[in-house]
C-alpha positions in Angstrom: -3.0 23.0 -19.6 -6.7 22.0 -19.6 -9.0 23.8 -17.2 -9.6 21.7 -14.1 -12.8 21.4 -12.1 -13.1 21.8 -8.4 -14.4 18.3 -8.0 -11.8 16.1 -6.2 -12.4 13.1 -8.4 -12.6 14.5 -11.9 -11.1 17.1 -14.1 -12.2 18.6 -17.4 -10.2 16.0 -19.2 -11.2 13.0 -17.1 -10.5 11.2 -13.8 -7.0 11.9 -12.3 -6.6 8.2 -11.5 -7.3 7.4 -15.1 -4.8 10.0 -16.3 -1.9 9.1 -14.0 -2.4 6.0 -12.0 -1.6 2.4 -12.9 -4.7 0.3 -13.8 -7.4 0.4 -11.1 -8.4 -2.8 -9.3 -4.9 -4.0 -8.8 -3.5 -3.9 -5.2 -1.2 -0.9 -4.9 2.1 -2.2 -3.6 4.3 -0.3 -1.3 6.5 1.8 -3.6 10.2 1.3 -4.1 12.6 4.1 -5.0 9.8 6.7 -4.9 9.1 9.9 -3.1 5.6 10.1 -1.8 3.8 13.4 -1.0 0.4 14.4 0.2 -1.1 17.4 -1.7 -4.3 19.2 -1.0 -6.1 19.1 -4.3 -6.3 17.6 -7.8 -5.2 21.0 -9.2 -2.1 20.9 -7.0 -1.4 17.4 -8.1 -1.8 18.3 -11.8 0.6 21.2 -11.4 3.1 19.0 -9.5 3.0 16.4 -12.3 3.5 19.1 -14.9 6.5 20.5 -12.9 8.0 17.1 -12.4 7.7 16.5 -16.2 9.4 19.9 -16.9 12.1 18.8 -14.5 12.8 15.6 -16.6 10.5 13.0 -15.0 8.5 11.0 -17.5 4.8 11.6 -17.0 4.1 7.8 -17.1 6.4 7.3 -14.1 4.5 9.7 -11.8 1.5 8.2 -10.0 -1.4 10.3 -8.6 -3.9 8.7 -6.3 -7.2 10.3 -5.4 -10.8 9.3 -4.5 -12.5 6.1 -3.6 -10.8 4.1 -6.3 -7.4 4.9 -4.8 -8.6 3.9 -1.3 -9.8 0.5 -2.8 -6.4 0.1 -4.5 -4.5 0.9 -1.3 -6.6 -1.6 0.6 -4.5 -1.3 3.8 -5.6 -4.7 5.1 -5.5 -6.5 1.7 -9.0 -8.0 2.4 -10.4 -6.8 -0.9 -7.7 -8.4 -2.9 -8.0 -12.0 -1.6 -5.5 -14.1 0.2 -2.5 -12.8 -1.8 -3.5 -9.2 -0.8 -3.7 -10.1 2.9 -0.3 -11.8 2.8 1.3 -8.8 1.0 -0.1 -6.3 3.5 0.9 -8.5 6.4 4.5 -8.7 5.2 4.6 -4.9 4.5 3.4 -4.2 8.0 6.1 -6.4 9.5 9.0 -5.2 7.3 8.2 -1.8 6.0 5.0 0.2 6.0 4.0 0.3 9.6 0.8 2.4 9.7 1.6 4.4 6.5 -1.1 2.7 4.4 -3.7 3.5 7.0 -2.6 7.1 7.1 -2.6 7.4 3.3 -6.0 5.8 3.0 -7.4 8.2 5.7 -5.8 11.2 3.8 -7.5 10.0 0.5 -10.8 9.6 2.3 -10.6 13.2 3.5 -10.3 14.4 -0.1 -6.5 14.6 -0.3 -4.4 13.5 -3.2 -1.1 11.5 -3.1 1.7 12.0 -5.7 4.4 9.4 -6.1 7.5 10.4 -8.1 10.4 8.1 -9.1 13.5 8.7 -7.1 16.1 6.1 -8.2 19.1 8.4 -7.7 20.0 11.0 -5.1 19.5 13.7 -7.8 16.0 12.5 -8.6 15.2 12.4 -5.0 16.4 16.0 -4.4 14.6 17.3 -7.5 11.3 15.5 -6.7 11.5 16.7 -3.1 12.0 20.3 -4.3 9.2 20.2 -6.9 6.6 18.5 -4.6 7.4 20.8 -1.8 6.9 23.8 -4.1 3.5 22.5 -5.0 2.3 22.0 -1.4 3.6 18.5 -0.8 3.4 17.5 2.9 4.1 14.3 4.8 6.8 13.5 2.3 8.7 10.3 2.6 11.2 8.3 0.5 10.7 4.6 0.0 13.8 2.5 -0.8 13.9 -1.2 -1.3 12.9 -2.3 2.2 13.1 1.0 4.0 11.4 4.3 4.2 12.3 7.7 5.7 10.6 11.0 6.2 11.7 13.8 4.0 11.6 17.4 5.2 
């Protein structure tokens, strides 16, 4: 594995967001069938992605968010993504996300990293929970279609 720097935004082989996240600039939608975890550092996130891959998850299906770009993509109010962004965020607050986006944005601003692993089946959910927990994952939650629940 390439050597990683201590900088929360970059690694020796580039920006974590560029490595793992969907294209920047797009509004990050509330995930469906994903396990979300907060991890302390880019190194922990990279190790978690490697372990998830070793456990059978395709690397391209695991999303890592960190830094200012990730906060802009989360855009908890939707105001930076126009009318459509504001409507999407308003609906999410009513039906699903409550204050989760605000909490995630605050965690990212504090230098934390968020890892989102696919969890379409109970086995994937169990495996992702185990792997992310082993790599320091906290504040874990599972997002289904229109629901979410905390995962211990």
